[in-house]
C-alpha positions in Angstrom: 116.1 118.2 114.5 116.3 114.4 114.8 113.3 114.5 117.2 111.2 116.3 114.6 112.2 113.7 112.0 111.1 110.9 114.3 107.9 112.7 115.3 106.9 113.3 111.7 107.9 109.8 110.6 105.8 108.3 113.5 102.8 110.3 112.4 103.3 109.2 108.8 103.6 105.6 109.8 100.4 105.7 111.9 98.6 107.2 108.9 99.9 104.3 106.7 98.8 101.7 109.2 95.3 103.2 109.2 95.5 103.1 105.3 96.4 99.4 105.5 93.3 98.7 107.6 91.1 100.7 105.1 92.5 99.1 102.0 91.9 95.6 103.5 88.3 96.6 104.1 88.1 97.9 100.6 89.6 94.7 99.2 87.0 92.6 101.0 84.3 94.7 99.2 85.8 94.5 95.7 87.2 91.0 95.2 87.4 90.1 91.5 86.8 92.2 88.4 88.7 95.3 87.2 88.2 97.3 90.4 89.3 94.3 92.6 92.5 93.9 90.6 93.3 97.6 91.0 92.5 97.5 94.7 94.9 94.5 95.1 97.7 96.5 93.4 96.9 99.5 95.6 97.0 97.2 98.7 100.4 95.9 97.7 101.8 99.4 97.2 100.3 100.6 100.5 102.1 97.7 102.3 105.3 98.6 100.4 105.0 102.2 101.6 104.3 101.1 105.2 107.5 99.0 105.1 109.4 101.9 103.6 108.2 104.3 106.3 109.2 101.8 109.0 112.6 101.4 107.3 113.0 105.2 107.3 113.5 105.1 111.1 116.9 103.6 110.4 117.9 106.2 107.8 120.0 108.3 110.2 122.2 105.2 110.8 122.6 104.1 107.2 125.0 105.3 104.5 123.7 108.3 102.5 123.6 106.4 99.3 121.2 103.9 100.7 119.0 106.6 102.2 118.9 108.3 98.8 117.9 105.1 97.1 115.2 104.5 99.6 113.8 107.9 99.0 114.0 107.5 95.3 112.0 104.2 95.4 109.4 105.7 97.7 109.0 108.6 95.2 108.8 106.2 92.3 106.2 103.9 93.8 104.3 107.0 95.1 104.0 108.3 91.6 102.8 104.8 90.4 100.3 104.8 93.3 98.9 108.1 92.2 98.5 106.9 88.7 96.7 103.8 89.9 94.4 105.8 92.2 93.5 108.1 89.3 92.8 105.2 87.1 90.5 103.6 89.7 88.7 106.9 90.2 88.2 107.2 86.4 86.9 103.6 86.1 84.6 104.2 89.0 83.2 107.4 87.6 82.7 105.8 84.1 81.0 102.9 85.6 78.7 105.2 87.6 77.8 107.2 84.5 77.1 104.0 82.6 74.8 102.8 85.3 73.1 106.2 85.4 72.6 105.9 81.6 71.1 102.4 81.9 68.8 103.6 84.7 67.6 106.6 82.6 67.0 104.3 79.6 64.6 102.1 81.5 
């Protein structure tokens, strides 16, 4: 069972490392402004998750209380991350609709 844990965790960590690369590229495109600030926060959370996933490799060797706290923090920041992503999507859609309205008025 421990092999499955490490295999799944390795896959998750690889996905997070790809996410770090993507968010850095996104950050370069969106510096400044409202969207840039949100992307900066998202980048920080993605880096936090990546560190948490790497730390999870040591969970089998840590006290259960520490493992539970690590899990709780990953869940908490995951929920915050979802809220931020939804906020960014909403702002992007509103901005797109505003731009469409401006284009139709001209």
